[in-house]
NUZA-955373 format. One line per field, with one value per residue (C-alpha): residue in one letter; chain; x, y, z. Coordinates in steps of 0.1 Angstrom, whole numbers, padded with zeros to 4 digits. Layout:
! residues N
r: [A;...]
c: [A;...]
X: [X;...]
Y: [Y;...]
Z: [Z;...]
This chain:
! residues 465
r: [M;G;R;G;A;G;E;P;P;E;Y;E;V;L;W;G;E;A;V;G;S;G;Q;L;A;A;A;E;A;G;Y;A;S;A;G;P;A;E;R;L;L;W;E;R;L;S;V;F;E;G;A;F;D;R;R;A;V;E;E;V;C;G;Y;G;A;L;V;A;A;D;V;G;A;V;L;E;R;L;A;P;L;A;L;L;P;V;D;D;L;F;D;G;E;D;G;G;P;R;H;W;M;P;H;A;M;R;A;V;G;A;R;R;L;T;A;R;G;D;R;W;I;V;V;L;H;H;R;R;W;C;V;K;V;A;R;R;A;A;E;W;W;Q;R;G;R;Q;L;D;A;R;D;L;A;L;R;E;L;P;D;L;A;A;A;M;D;P;T;T;A;Q;A;E;P;G;D;E;T;G;A;S;L;E;I;A;V;S;L;W;F;L;W;V;A;C;G;R;I;T;E;G;R;T;R;L;R;H;A;L;A;L;H;Q;G;P;P;P;A;R;A;L;W;L;A;A;F;L;E;L;E;S;G;R;P;E;D;A;D;P;L;L;V;Q;A;W;A;S;A;V;R;D;G;D;E;R;C;L;G;L;L;A;H;L;R;G;A;V;A;L;Y;Q;G;R;A;R;A;A;A;G;E;F;R;E;A;L;E;Q;I;G;D;V;P;D;F;G;P;T;R;E;A;C;W;A;A;L;A;L;C;Y;S;R;T;D;P;E;A;A;Q;E;A;L;D;Q;L;E;L;D;G;A;G;R;R;T;W;A;G;R;D;L;F;A;D;A;W;A;D;H;A;R;A;E;L;L;A;W;D;G;E;R;T;R;A;A;E;H;A;R;R;A;L;R;E;H;L;R;L;G;S;A;V;G;A;S;C;A;A;E;L;L;A;Q;M;R;L;L;D;G;R;P;D;L;A;A;H;I;L;G;A;V;D;L;L;R;T;S;V;F;D;T;S;Y;R;P;A;R;Y;C;T;V;A;R;A;R;S;D;D;A;L;R;A;L;L;D;D;P;E;L;R;E;A;Y;E;E;G;A;R;K;G;L;F;A;L;S;R;E;R]
c: [A;A;A;A;A;A;A;A;A;A;A;A;A;A;A;A;A;A;A;A;A;A;A;A;A;A;A;A;A;A;A;A;A;A;A;A;A;A;A;A;A;A;A;A;A;A;A;A;A;A;A;A;A;A;A;A;A;A;A;A;A;A;A;A;A;A;A;A;A;A;A;A;A;A;A;A;A;A;A;A;A;A;A;A;A;A;A;A;A;A;A;A;A;A;A;A;A;A;A;A;A;A;A;A;A;A;A;A;A;A;A;A;A;A;A;A;A;A;A;A;A;A;A;A;A;A;A;A;A;A;A;A;A;A;A;A;A;A;A;A;A;A;A;A;A;A;A;A;A;A;A;A;A;A;A;A;A;A;A;A;A;A;A;A;A;A;A;A;A;A;A;A;A;A;A;A;A;A;A;A;A;A;A;A;A;A;A;A;A;A;A;A;A;A;A;A;A;A;A;A;A;A;A;A;A;A;A;A;A;A;A;A;A;A;A;A;A;A;A;A;A;A;A;A;A;A;A;A;A;A;A;A;A;A;A;A;A;A;A;A;A;A;A;A;A;A;A;A;A;A;A;A;A;A;A;A;A;A;A;A;A;A;A;A;A;A;A;A;A;A;A;A;A;A;A;A;A;A;A;A;A;A;A;A;A;A;A;A;A;A;A;A;A;A;A;A;A;A;A;A;A;A;A;A;A;A;A;A;A;A;A;A;A;A;A;A;A;A;A;A;A;A;A;A;A;A;A;A;A;A;A;A;A;A;A;A;A;A;A;A;A;A;A;A;A;A;A;A;A;A;A;A;A;A;A;A;A;A;A;A;A;A;A;A;A;A;A;A;A;A;A;A;A;A;A;A;A;A;A;A;A;A;A;A;A;A;A;A;A;A;A;A;A;A;A;A;A;A;A;A;A;A;A;A;A;A;A;A;A;A;A;A;A;A;A;A;A;A;A;A;A;A;A;A;A;A;A;A;A;A;A;A;A;A;A;A;A;A;A;A;A;A;A;A;A;A;A;A;A;A;A;A;A;A;A;A;A;A;A;A;A;A;A;A;A]
X: [-0002;0015;0010;-0023;-0021;-0009;0004;0037;0067;0077;0112;0135;0174;0190;0227;0231;0207;0172;0153;0116;0084;0079;0111;0105;0071;0086;0111;0085;0068;0097;0104;0066;0073;0105;0106;0115;0152;0155;0140;0164;0192;0179;0177;0214;0228;0216;0247;0270;0279;0293;0294;0301;0306;0293;0322;0319;0280;0288;0309;0289;0253;0257;0252;0221;0188;0208;0237;0269;0263;0229;0238;0249;0214;0195;0216;0209;0169;0173;0195;0167;0146;0169;0204;0223;0253;0286;0318;0346;0366;0405;0428;0442;0415;0401;0363;0326;0298;0298;0263;0257;0220;0203;0194;0156;0160;0186;0162;0137;0160;0177;0145;0132;0167;0165;0127;0140;0169;0195;0213;0241;0250;0251;0273;0299;0302;0305;0337;0352;0349;0363;0393;0400;0400;0422;0448;0448;0453;0482;0497;0492;0513;0543;0544;0549;0511;0509;0485;0461;0464;0455;0427;0414;0412;0400;0371;0363;0365;0330;0326;0359;0351;0318;0342;0366;0339;0335;0303;0284;0280;0252;0283;0299;0325;0357;0350;0349;0381;0403;0389;0384;0422;0434;0416;0430;0464;0466;0456;0488;0500;0467;0472;0509;0520;0487;0478;0449;0465;0435;0413;0437;0444;0407;0399;0427;0424;0386;0391;0420;0397;0378;0400;0402;0433;0470;0469;0491;0523;0516;0486;0507;0535;0510;0492;0528;0533;0503;0513;0544;0530;0502;0534;0533;0566;0562;0530;0545;0571;0551;0533;0567;0578;0541;0547;0580;0570;0543;0567;0589;0559;0546;0580;0571;0606;0596;0576;0608;0623;0594;0597;0637;0625;0598;0626;0648;0615;0613;0649;0648;0619;0633;0669;0690;0702;0729;0708;0683;0712;0717;0682;0675;0702;0689;0657;0675;0691;0657;0634;0645;0651;0613;0595;0557;0544;0552;0580;0605;0641;0639;0624;0649;0678;0657;0653;0693;0701;0678;0698;0732;0724;0732;0759;0778;0770;0792;0772;0739;0748;0760;0724;0707;0730;0721;0681;0687;0703;0680;0652;0666;0663;0629;0617;0622;0587;0576;0570;0591;0581;0569;0567;0604;0613;0598;0619;0648;0646;0644;0675;0691;0679;0696;0726;0732;0721;0752;0768;0757;0737;0706;0688;0694;0683;0650;0639;0646;0628;0600;0599;0597;0567;0549;0552;0542;0511;0500;0500;0483;0514;0505;0538;0561;0548;0551;0585;0596;0579;0598;0630;0619;0612;0646;0662;0640;0654;0689;0685;0672;0634;0617;0586;0585;0595;0566;0543;0552;0553;0520;0508;0525;0508;0474;0479;0492;0462;0438;0450;0465;0454;0468;0489;0507;0544;0564;0596;0629;0642;0616;0616;0654;0646;0618;0632;0661;0634;0611;0648;0653;0614;0609;0621;0612;0572;0571;0571;0537;0543;0559;0529;0508;0528;0524;0483;0484;0501;0477;0449;0468;0478;0503;0491;0493;0524;0544;0534;0553;0591]
Y: [0002;0036;0065;0087;0124;0144;0114;0122;0102;0070;0083;0114;0115;0132;0137;0109;0085;0073;0079;0064;0087;0063;0073;0110;0104;0088;0113;0143;0124;0119;0158;0165;0144;0163;0193;0230;0224;0191;0202;0231;0207;0183;0215;0226;0189;0190;0206;0176;0154;0125;0115;0137;0134;0158;0181;0188;0192;0219;0238;0240;0238;0254;0289;0314;0298;0264;0269;0248;0237;0222;0206;0170;0168;0172;0155;0122;0132;0136;0106;0078;0100;0110;0097;0067;0053;0050;0029;0051;0059;0047;0029;0046;0077;0089;0098;0097;0081;0093;0097;0098;0115;0095;0114;0114;0130;0153;0164;0173;0192;0210;0223;0235;0253;0270;0280;0292;0315;0303;0279;0302;0307;0275;0266;0294;0276;0244;0258;0272;0239;0221;0246;0234;0201;0204;0222;0191;0168;0189;0194;0154;0149;0172;0155;0122;0109;0104;0075;0092;0125;0104;0085;0117;0138;0105;0102;0137;0142;0145;0177;0190;0186;0206;0235;0236;0248;0287;0287;0267;0298;0326;0352;0360;0331;0353;0363;0325;0311;0321;0295;0270;0277;0271;0239;0224;0237;0223;0190;0191;0158;0139;0150;0148;0117;0097;0094;0120;0141;0141;0151;0179;0195;0198;0214;0238;0250;0257;0278;0296;0306;0321;0337;0376;0395;0377;0341;0326;0318;0284;0276;0284;0262;0233;0237;0239;0205;0188;0197;0179;0150;0150;0147;0179;0196;0222;0234;0236;0261;0295;0288;0282;0315;0333;0311;0330;0363;0358;0346;0373;0399;0382;0376;0339;0324;0291;0288;0299;0265;0250;0261;0253;0217;0217;0229;0200;0177;0190;0187;0154;0143;0159;0137;0165;0150;0179;0208;0190;0180;0219;0227;0206;0213;0250;0239;0220;0255;0275;0252;0257;0226;0216;0227;0234;0228;0209;0183;0173;0177;0138;0141;0165;0145;0113;0132;0140;0103;0097;0125;0107;0071;0063;0084;0090;0064;0074;0110;0092;0069;0103;0121;0088;0089;0126;0116;0094;0119;0143;0120;0110;0144;0148;0116;0127;0147;0131;0098;0089;0104;0073;0090;0100;0065;0050;0070;0063;0027;0030;0051;0023;-0003;0015;0017;-0021;-0028;-0009;-0035;-0063;-0071;-0077;-0097;-0067;-0044;-0064;-0063;-0026;-0024;-0040;-0021;0010;-0007;-0014;0018;0038;0015;0022;0055;0053;0069;0055;0073;0059;0026;0022;0038;0011;-0020;-0013;-0013;-0046;-0060;-0050;-0069;-0099;-0101;-0095;-0126;-0146;-0147;-0132;-0144;-0125;-0093;-0098;-0103;-0070;-0051;-0064;-0050;-0017;-0009;-0018;0008;0035;0031;0031;0061;0084;0096;0088;0121;0111;0108;0090;0106;0103;0086;0060;0053;0044;0012;0005;0007;-0017;-0043;-0035;-0042;-0073;-0089;-0075;-0109;-0131;-0118;-0138;-0168;-0177;-0188;-0150;-0133;-0154;-0141;-0106;-0111;-0127;-0101;-0075;-0096;-0098;-0064;-0049;-0050;-0090;-0089;-0068;-0095;-0123;-0129]
Z: [0000;-0009;0013;0008;0001;0030;0052;0066;0050;0062;0072;0070;0063;0093;0095;0068;0081;0075;0109;0107;0116;0146;0158;0156;0173;0202;0201;0203;0232;0252;0246;0257;0287;0298;0324;0314;0324;0306;0274;0274;0282;0254;0229;0238;0236;0197;0188;0196;0167;0188;0223;0253;0292;0319;0318;0280;0287;0315;0295;0260;0275;0313;0306;0314;0327;0331;0352;0347;0387;0378;0347;0364;0380;0351;0326;0350;0348;0308;0302;0303;0280;0252;0253;0250;0271;0253;0265;0243;0268;0258;0279;0309;0307;0338;0330;0339;0318;0285;0266;0226;0216;0189;0157;0165;0197;0181;0154;0181;0200;0172;0160;0193;0197;0160;0169;0203;0186;0206;0182;0172;0210;0219;0183;0197;0233;0212;0191;0221;0238;0208;0210;0244;0233;0204;0228;0252;0222;0211;0246;0252;0219;0229;0264;0249;0255;0216;0213;0239;0219;0186;0203;0220;0185;0167;0192;0194;0156;0148;0167;0159;0122;0129;0148;0119;0096;0101;0083;0109;0132;0127;0125;0096;0086;0086;0120;0133;0111;0141;0162;0131;0123;0157;0160;0128;0136;0166;0155;0127;0145;0134;0100;0093;0119;0118;0084;0077;0054;0031;0055;0073;0040;0031;0066;0065;0030;0039;0070;0053;0023;0045;0066;0067;0070;0070;0079;0108;0103;0117;0096;0065;0077;0081;0049;0033;0053;0039;0004;0011;0025;-0004;-0026;-0041;-0027;-0055;-0040;-0004;-0018;-0020;0014;0030;0019;0031;0061;0069;0062;0085;0111;0109;0113;0140;0157;0160;0163;0172;0137;0122;0135;0123;0088;0090;0098;0069;0043;0055;0047;0014;0005;0014;-0003;-0036;-0028;-0020;0016;0021;0019;0040;0067;0067;0074;0100;0119;0117;0130;0159;0169;0166;0181;0213;0242;0248;0217;0226;0192;0162;0155;0187;0188;0186;0150;0138;0149;0133;0100;0103;0107;0072;0055;0062;0066;0031;0026;0061;0083;0110;0112;0110;0141;0158;0153;0165;0197;0198;0195;0223;0248;0239;0244;0279;0292;0278;0294;0328;0322;0293;0274;0243;0207;0188;0157;0158;0173;0140;0117;0137;0136;0098;0101;0120;0096;0067;0085;0095;0060;0054;0074;0058;0093;0071;0099;0123;0097;0090;0127;0128;0098;0109;0140;0121;0100;0132;0147;0117;0112;0150;0146;0113;0091;0057;0041;0071;0069;0030;0033;0060;0040;0014;0034;0047;0011;0002;0033;0024;-0012;0002;0020;-0010;-0001;-0033;-0021;0013;-0007;-0031;-0004;0012;-0018;-0029;0006;-0001;-0034;-0020;0008;-0015;-0039;-0009;0006;-0020;-0054;-0086;-0086;-0054;-0060;-0029;-0016;-0032;-0003;-0003;-0040;-0042;-0020;-0041;-0071;-0062;-0051;-0084;-0104;-0088;-0087;-0123;-0139;-0111;-0111;-0144;-0119;-0110;-0076;-0070;-0088;-0063;-0035;-0045;-0048;-0016;0004;-0011;0004;0039;0042;0061;0095;0090;0074;0100;0125;0104;0107]
């Protein structure tokens, strides 16, 4: 039977999901049965995209007629009517109960909030809360709580993503780009080190396009970094020039150190190892003993070791030794820099391969691969995996090398578009493997190994010895 004229639709699409008319009717009935304070909180909670805890609710919703001190009691009364409990605390996190508002309940609250004329005020409160969350995640990253920082950012990403869009507030979009840019820049580690390059690039470009006045130096630094990580070093160069001018204008000396590090990364990407080494040394002089933002000193030393690993093993080892010395001092108050450790293991693998210690080299390459995969870096994981494949070939195991290269190719095609070009530093190892395997891949068994590696994926292969 079809619906008659004038009958309501069977469902509505809300936030990308179909919500039935019966669910909406039940939500309306629940709203009607709630008291005035519960209704007001219901409406304000509709601005949350994801889950939330009591502290978040107090910050976003606790103002005006519903003061923060009363929010906890109202939240407890509202939870059975409109919220679902969520267990998304990550390991070691302290926190109370968390809740999520189903789409039907959220739609009812959002409509009432808009009709009341208060939506834009709550959105601004929500954006300020998101700024604090992004700052906390960035601080955790710098202090060595890197997995916690990543987990926090990913868990809160639905709300952070909404806050990074300046057009969601009633004010002129340009008035809100300051907060949006701060969130995007604070999450630099999520985009660069944890593999969400395309998303970070898109969100940052959107906020920068709406920004009025000179863009902040650190936003331009991140924009350039994301162009490089996307395989577009030529697009990073003009942004580097703008970022340098902004940093000089604002007197941001720390950002000058970040830019030196990024110039080194561009040079290393292009295969200009000597120029890259000079830039990384300049970065070490400028970023200070305890950088409050961006790549750490350990990351600079690891990058310096990569520059020398194929040409000057003594200088590379000296950089790795200095990384441990700097890291030991830092670890008196913070944890390890896992991202720097992964690239340091890559450099150690190169040095051990130079010395002919292929078994130990393979183990360090595997450690680098697993750490990059744990963080989520497709760039780092691909580079480490190709070095591991080279070690397998040198050990006379072309089948294992084919396994790994099949998985690498699958990862690259799934993460990057067809225009992506890996760094020169990484393509050298791949070229050697390809040259050795080109004739061998005519062997049906090796072709099957390559395809099996693609089916298994790098996560599974990283656990095999």
